[in-house]
C-alpha positions, -999 to 999 in steps of 0.1 A, spaced: -31 -4 -63 -52 -34 -59 -71 -28 -91 -41 -22 -113 -22 -54 -100 -53 -75 -104 -58 -62 -140 -21 -72 -148 -24 -106 -134 -58 -113 -152 -45 -98 -185 -13 -118 -184 -33 -149 -178 -51 -143 -212 -83 -127 -198 -97 -97 -218 -93 -68 -193 -109 -34 -195 -102 -11 -165 -126 16 -157 -115 42 -130 -119 79 -124 -82 83 -118 -53 60 -130 -32 57 -110 -53 65 -79 -45 93 -55 -43 70 -25 -20 45 -42 4 73 -53 4 85 -16 17 52 -2 52 52 15 56 23 6 72 -6 26 61 -41 25 46 -52 59 12 -62 71 -3 -32 87 -34 -35 111 -53 -58 87 -73 -90 90 -81 -120 86 -46 -129 98 -44 -164 81 -53 -151 46 -32 -119 51 -2 -140 59 -7 -160 28 -14 -129 5 15 -110 20 40 -138 17 30 -142 -19 34 -104 -25 68 -105 -9 80 -132 -33 70 -112 -63 84 -79 -49 118 -96 -43 119 -107 -80 108 -72 -92 136 -56 -71 161 -73 -95 150 -46 -122 156 -11 -111 129 1 -137 102 -12 -114 109 11 -84 111 -17 -61 143 -21 -40 154 -43 -12 164 -20 17 178 -25 51 164 -5 80 150 -5 116 116 -7 130 116 5 167 93 10 196 93 32 228 82 3 247 96 -32 249 74 -47 222 81 -80 207 86 -80 169 56 -92 148 57 -127 134 62 -116 97 94 -94 106 112 -125 122 112 -143 90 127 -115 69 164 -116 57 188 -99 80 165 -100 109 181 -92 143 173 -74 175 189 -39 178 212 -29 206 203 2 224 232 20 209 217 16 175 183 32 184 174 68 185 170 85 220 137 76 235 134 41 219 138 11 241 135 -18 216 139 -24 178 150 -48 152 166 -47 119 156 -64 86 157 -62 48 123 -55 31 111 -42 -3 106 -5 -5 84 7 -34 87 40 -50 50 44 -60 50 67 -89 77 47 -106 60 14 -97 25 23 -108 38 35 -141 56 2 -145 24 -16 -138 5 5 -164 31 -4 -190 29 -40 -181 -9 -40 -184 -7 -23 -219 19 -49 -230 -5 -77 -220 -34 -62 -240 -54 -44 -212 -70 -12 -219 -79 17 -195 -109 40 -196 -110 70 -173 -144 78 -160 -164 78 -127 -189 50 -123 -223 58 -107 -229 21 -100 -213 -13 -109 -238 -19 -137 -227 14 -151 -195 -4 -162 -215 -18 -190 -225 -53 -200 -200 -80 -188 -202 -116 -176 -175 -107 -150 -170 -75 -131 -139 -73 -107 -147 -48 -81 -114 -31 -68 -130 2 -61 -115 7 -27 -135 34 -8 -157 37 -38 -173 4 -28 -189 21 3 -214 37 -22 -213 16 -52 -225 -17 -35 -231 -3 -9 -207 -15 18 -215 2 51 -186 -16 68 -159 4 48 -145 36 62 -116 58 54 -83 63 74 -67 95 61 -30 93 55 -6 121 48 31 120 38 58 146 30 83 140 2 117 158 7 151 158 -11 173 130 3 201 143 25 220 110 21 198 83 37 200 48 25 180 29 52 145 32 63 132 38 98 98 30 110 82 34 145 57 8 158 31 34 169 2 9 173 -31 26 170 -18 63 172 -29 86 145 6 101 144 30 78 125 68 81 122 86 66 93 109 76 65 116 57 33 145 67 10 139 64 -27 171 75 -44 170 113 -45 138 117 -24 126 105 10 90 99 19 83 110 55 52 98 74 28 101 85 -8 102 97 -36 76 101 -68 96 109 -96 70 114 -129 80 98 -115 109 77 -114 108 40 -107 144 29 -76 149 8 -70 185 14 -35 194 27 -31 196 65 -3 221 71 -2 213 108 1 177 102 28 181 78 48 203 103 43 175 128 56 148 103 88 168 96 94 175 133 89 138 143 112 125 115 139 151 120 140 143 157 151 107 148 172 117 118 186 153 121 197 155 86 161 156 74 157 191 92 173 208 64 158 187 35 138 207 10 100 197 8 91 187 -27 55 176 -24 28 164 -1 9 132 -7 -26 125 7 -47 95 5 -76 77 23 -70 40 31 -100 18 23 -105 0 56 -130 -26 70 -130 -52 96 -116 -78 70 -102 -76 35 -130 -87 11 -118 -111 -16 -148 -132 -28 -172 -140 -56 -208 -127 -57 -230 -144 -82 -257 -123 -98 -293 -133 -107 -285 -130 -145 -256 -154 -141 -229 -129 -142 -204 -126 -114 -189 -97 -94 -155 -106 -78 -146 -83 -49 -111 -72 -39 -109 -43 -17 -108 -31 19 -70 -36 23 -66 -6 47 -29 4 50 -17 -30 36 -27 -25 -1 8 -27 -14 17 -56 10 -13 -77 -1 -16 -66 -38 -1 -95 -56 -16 -122 -32 -50 -108 -34 -47 -104 -73 -39 -141 -76 -67 -150 -53 -90 -130 -75 -78 -148 -106 -83 -182 -87 -119 -173 -81 -124 -166 -118 -107 -199 -130 -138 -219 -133 -155 -193 -153 
């Protein structure tokens, strides 16, 4: 997600871009839900800037149905009387919910309009946009950053791969799993503020399908299907929206969020005069920060 967006921003700025990745688009990016919203990520001041810039761009992209981005109304709710996060109060249509609007067991909630991103459609859109800007893609696994070949600039958007490639011992996986089902007629999203719980509850309608979530298993990076987790996801979502109980399961999406204490966007000058610009460690906010971090990466390269 971060890498493809950054490649588009650089290519459209006139930079010669050659993407090297084992998988394009990546499994974790495809597994995202995905709703714009800063999710357990730091540093707050930069995250706010990057997130707001991404929000501006997603709102523009939502004007074109081919992008897979849509502005959607919905509810984020809590089982305790939590105050809404700062970012939510600035969104269009924001208002607190009355108790009658909330599912049983929830004591607080708020409604707003936010971009929802259908990731398979959106990532294909980015690939076409990169191609139109003259960027190229090579599918192979890197053993190290120098393995990318001779270059005056390397942009490191390797996500969890940075743990071994650099290495970066501060990077860790948080496993996420979603279930995709047929849409029984939902047009609005629902998300529970579950804090640090590994069991998430959300559903995001994307036309004929709904993405149900989810999990956040800290320290686990395996991508094998967890049948027990899938059953739990379906049960939690159907409890809130009973129509989902009869929905047909279409697929399971599993990814590992590349997480560290702070997102890393910075330039690292090498002894030979080349530069590595890092853009990774977005955790569960990769979509939310994607455009802002991509433009920050381009700004780091502007003097070069």
